[in-house]
N, C-alpha and C positions, 0 to 999 in steps of 0.2 A: 504494500500500500504506500502511495506517495505521501511524503510529509508536506504539510502546508507551510509555506514560507511567506512572510509579509515584508514587503519593502515600503518604507515610509519615505516618499520622495520629497525633496525640497521643491522640485519642479517636475513636470513630465519631461522625459528625456528627449532632447533635440540633437541627435548625433550629427546632423548636417550643419549645426550652428556652433556647437560647443564641444570641447574635449571632455567636459564633465558628462555630456550626453552620451558620448562614445563609451566612456568608462562604465556608465550605468548599463548600457546595452550589453557590454561585455559580461558584466556580472549576471544580468538576466539570462543571457545565453548559457553561461557556465552553470547556473543553478538549474535551468531547464534541462540541459543535457545530463545533469546528475540525477534527475528524477523528482525534483520538487514541484509541487503545485503552487504557482506564484500568484499572489494578490499584490497589486501595486496601489497604494493609497497616497493621496496628496491633498493639501489644502489649496493647491494651485489649480488653475484651469488649463486644460490642454490647449496649445496654440495650433495654428495651421501647419507648423513645422514639427510638431510633436509626432513621435512614432505612434501608430495605431496599435497599441498593445493588445487589444482584444483580437486582432487578426493573428496574433502570435499565441492565442489561447491563454492570455494572461488576464485575469479579472482585474478591473479597475474599481476603485472606491473613492468617492469624494468624502473628505473628512474635514472637520471644523476645529479651530483652536478653541480652547477653553469651553469645551462642550462635552457633556457626559455621554453623548451619543457614541463617541469613540469607544468608551468603556464597554458598551453593549456589543459593538461591532467586533472588537478584538477578543472579547470573551467567547463570542459565538464562533469566530474563526479558529481560536485556540492554536496559533501557529507554534511550530517547534523551533523556528528560527525567525528572528526579526532583524532586518537590516535597516539602519538609520542612514539616510543620505545626508552627510555632513552633520556637524555637531549641533547645528541649530535645531534639527528635527529631533535629535536625542533630548535636548533641553525641553522641547515642547511636549513630547509624547513618551519619553523614557520612563517617567514615574508611573504613568498609566499602564504601560506594558508590564513593568515590574510588579505592579499591584494586582493586575487582573490575569497575567500570564507569568507567574513567578518562575516557571520551569522552562520558559523559552530562552534559547541562547540569543543574547543581544550582541549584535555586531555593528560597529560604527565604521562606515566607509568615509574616511576623512577627506577624500578627493585630493586636497592639498592641505597643508597646515595654514589655516586662515590667519592665525596670529603672526606667523612668519611673513606672509605676504603683506599684511597690513603694516607691520613694523618696518619692512623694507620700503614700502611706499612712503611712509612718514619720513624715513631717513632721506630718501631721494628729494622729496619736496623741501626738506630743511637743508639740503646741500651737504649731507653727511654720508660718508661711504657706507654702503649697505652692510659691509662687514662689521660696522660699529652700530648697527641698528639695535635699539632697545627692545629686547624680546620679552621683558618682564612687565607685561601690560595686563589690563583687565580682560582683554580678549583672550590672552594666553591663559589666564586663570580659568575662564569659562571653558575653553577648548580642552585644556588639560584635565579639568574636572570631568568633562564628558568622556574623555578617553579612560580615565580611571574607573568611572562607573560602569563602563561597557565590559562585557566578557572578553571581547576581542576587537581590536581596532586595526583596520587595513591601511597600510602606508603605501603610497604609490611610488615613493622615491627612497632610495637607500640613504640619501643624505638626510632626509627627514627622520628616517628610522634611527640613524646614528645620533641625530640631535636630541631626540626624545630620550634615548638611553643614556647618553653621555653628559648632556647638559642638564636635563630635568630628572634624571634617575628613574625613568619609567621602567618597570619590570619588563624584560623581554617576553615573558609568558603571556602578556596581554596584547602584544604587538605582532603583526604579521606583514611582511613585505609582499605585496602583490601589484606588480607594475601593469602598464598597458600590455595587453595580450595580443600577439600577432600570429596568425597562421603561418606555416612554413612558406617562405618566399622561394619558389622553385627556380632553377636555372632557366627553365623554359620561359617562365614569366618575365624574368629580368632581361632575357635576350630579345624579347619583343617590345621593350621600351624604346621610346624615341631616342635617337642618337644625339650627340653633342651638336652636330650641324643642323639637325631638324628642330632644335629648340631655340627659343629666343625670349629675351626680356627677363627682368627681375620680377619676382612675385612674392607676395606675403598674404597671409590669411589669418583671421581671428575674430571671435565674437567681440563686437564693439560696445557691449555693455560691460565688458571686463576692463577694469582700469589699467592693468598692465599693457593691454593691447592698444588702448587709446593713447597712452603715454608713448609707446613705442612708435606709433605712426607719426605723432607730432614731432618726436625726436628725429625720426628718419627724414621727414620732409624739411625740417629746419637745419639740421646739422650734417646729415650724411648725404642725402640725395644731391645737393648742389655740387659736392665734390666728385661724386660718381658721374654726374651729367657733364661735368667739365672734361672728363677723360673720355666719356662715351656719349657724345652729343645727340646721337640718334636713339639711344637706349630708352626703353619704357619701363616704368615702375607700375605694376598692376597690383592694386590693393583690394583684396576681397574680404568681406565680413558682413555679418548681419547686424541689424539694429544700430546703424551708424548715427551718432549724434550730429548736430548741426556743425560743430567745430571740425569734425572729420569730413563731412560733405564739402565744406568750404576749402579743403586742401586740394580738391580736384583742379588740375591745371594742365590742359592739353599742350600748351606752349612749352612747358617744362617736362612733359612726358610723365607726369605724376597723375595716375588715373585711379579714381575711387570707383570700383566696379560693383560694389554691393554684394549681396548674398550669392554664393555659388552653391547650387543644389547638390553638386557632387564635387568632393575635394579632388577627384581625379581630373576634373576639368581645369583645375588650377595647376596641378603639379605635373601632369603628363607633358605639358607643352613649354613650361617655363624652363629657363636654364639655371638660374640661381635663386634660392629662397633667402630673403633677408628677414631677420628677426632680432632687431636691436632692443631687446627687453632690458629695461633698467631696474625693474623689480618684478617680483613674482615668487611663486613657490611651486612645488610639485613637479610633474613632468610636462613638457610642452608638446601637445598633440600635433601641432603644425610641423615640428621638427621630426617627429616619428613618421608622420604621413609623407614628408619629403623624402625620407629614406626609403619608404615602401615604393614610392614612384620614381626613385632613382635621380632625385634632384638634390645636388649638394646645397649646403646652407652656410651662411655667415651669421653668427649670433654672438651674444655676450656670454660671460661666465654664468650669469643668472639663467640664460636660455639653455645653456649646455649642461647645467647642473643635474646630476643624476641620470643623464642621457646615455653616457658612453662608458662608464666605469673606467678601467685602465686602458681601454682601446683608443686608438686615434679617432678624433671626431670626424664626422662626415662633412668636412669643410673647414672653416676657420672660426676661431673664437678670440674675441678681443673686446675690451670695454672702451677703447679710445676711438672717437669718431673718425679721426684721420686714418688710423690703422684699419678701421672697419671699412672705410671707402676703398682703400688700396687693396685690401684682401678681396673685396667684392669684384673689383675690376680685374684683378689677377685671375680669380677663379672663372670669371666670365670669359676671359680671352684665352686661357691656357687649357687646351684639351687634355693634355697629359695629367695635369693636376686635377682637372675636373673628373676624369675617369677614376683616378685614385681615390678622390673623395667619395665618389659614388660607391666604389667597392668597399670603402670603410663603412659606409652606411649599411650595406648588405651584411657585413660581418657583425656589426653592432646588433642588428635585428636577430641574426642567427644565434648569437651568444647571450643576448640579454633580454629578449622579449618573446621567445618562442612559447606559445600557449602550452604546448605539451610539457614544458619543463616546470610549470607552476600548478596546474590544475589538480593533479593527483595529491600533491602534498597539502594543498588548501582543503580539499574535501576530507582528507584523512584527519586533519586537525579539527575540523568541525565535528566529525564523527567521534573523535576522542573526547572532546569537550562535552558533547552531549551525554556520553556514557557516564561521566563523573563530574557533572557541573557543580555539584555541591562542594566537592573537594577543591575544584578550581577556584571557586569564589572564596573559600576559606583560606586558600593559599595566598590570595590577593585580597585580603580582608579590608584594606583601605577603601576599596570600591564599595563595599557594603556600608561602611561608615558614611561615606559621602552620599550614598543612596538614601540613607536614613536621615542625615542631617540637612544637606543642602536642598534635597528635593522636597523636604517637608515644606519649606518656604515656597518653592515653586508650586507645589500641589495646592496649598491653601490660597496663594495668590490667584492661581487659575480658577479655583472654586469661587473665590470672591468675584472675579471678573464674570464668571458664568452666572452667578446670582444677580449681579448688577445688570448684565445683558438681558436676563430673563425678566427682571423687573421693568427695564426700559421697554422691552418688547410688549409686555402686558399693558403698560401705559399707552404705547403707540396703538395697540389693538383697540383699547377702549376709546381712544380719540377717533380712530377710523370709524368705529361703529357709530359714534355719536354724530360725526360729520357726514356719514354716508359717503365716504371717499373710496377710491380704489384701494385694494389690499396693499399693505406695506410689506415689502420683502427685503430681508437683509441682503447686503451686497458683499459677496465673498470673493470678488474678483482678486486675482493675484496681482500684487504690486511688485513689478520688477525693480530690484535695487542692485547695489554694487555687490551684493553677496552672490548674484547670479554669475556664473562663470561664462 
């Protein structure tokens, strides 16, 4: 009999717009192949670019914040495993899952460490080197507490795994490294890619609700592209990404060859034809989906140490890595013009994929860990007792604040209903539309 698994999503997955969406779909595929019956619940509304999960035989469920209807829903479902999509959903629903399904294995998918990304962003805006970013923030307290409360937290980057263990002394037993998962890239597939001569132009891609991507495009346009264009006056910079704000749309300049192209339904449409991918990320965390996709489609990249972080281990990077804008421009031009270096960078990418991101290398171990934890969950929680302490203490405040908000909303709803009846107006319906903010990747 298949085990029920619940995923509580921050948003519905949009793999065509975000790396986070790709990550979620990889987890869904992994659990489906392993034999779980999956229910995906979210407070967000699906967008036109969200995957139709029901076509994949995945049940979807709308849930509400600060509402006891979730308690009845999760009790009836009685999942054996619950996956929280980012620490925010664990904060919102973790205490309810723990209270009504105490024997469910609670897994936190961090996506990336939000506190690390935010600290680096603050440092860049203050003109401080990212290496000196202050990590000891309130967001760090919240995210680390969420990690400690969870039975297992998934880390997408080896760098972040080491940070949690070495800097914050998080026990290895509640952490698990699970990077982006790539099917084997066959020699036949790579041999059919477009050649150096058949490709042209510089490309970049990224969700433009994501602050690191917005900053990278502004930095690229102001500091780097003029230097590249000076050496390659006919070159084009093709920038793809969904949800572009006005300040990004205004960067479009055909005279300078800097083109804002908007959303690309297929990442292959971007990377199959471009010659060099540019990703001048000045802050961020986790792994960079654009750089992984570039390697899959055989396009070398030029990026920063932040962009390359966790991407290539001890192997040579699939292109060039530098934080200096002048060096970045020179490396971009050199890679664009030199076929021998370009081919070597392409091969480096294929080697990185083969040694660091093969799906077959990670799935069995991950499923075995889940099985082992389920068999002796009580002992696991006792071994990591601080999680139970935090579950008892910090979530009591969350629980009662949530119940207070729920009671307040119920009272307000009753008052509104009474007013509607008295005035004979149209029915008042609460608005649960999802508000996209900078937490969306």
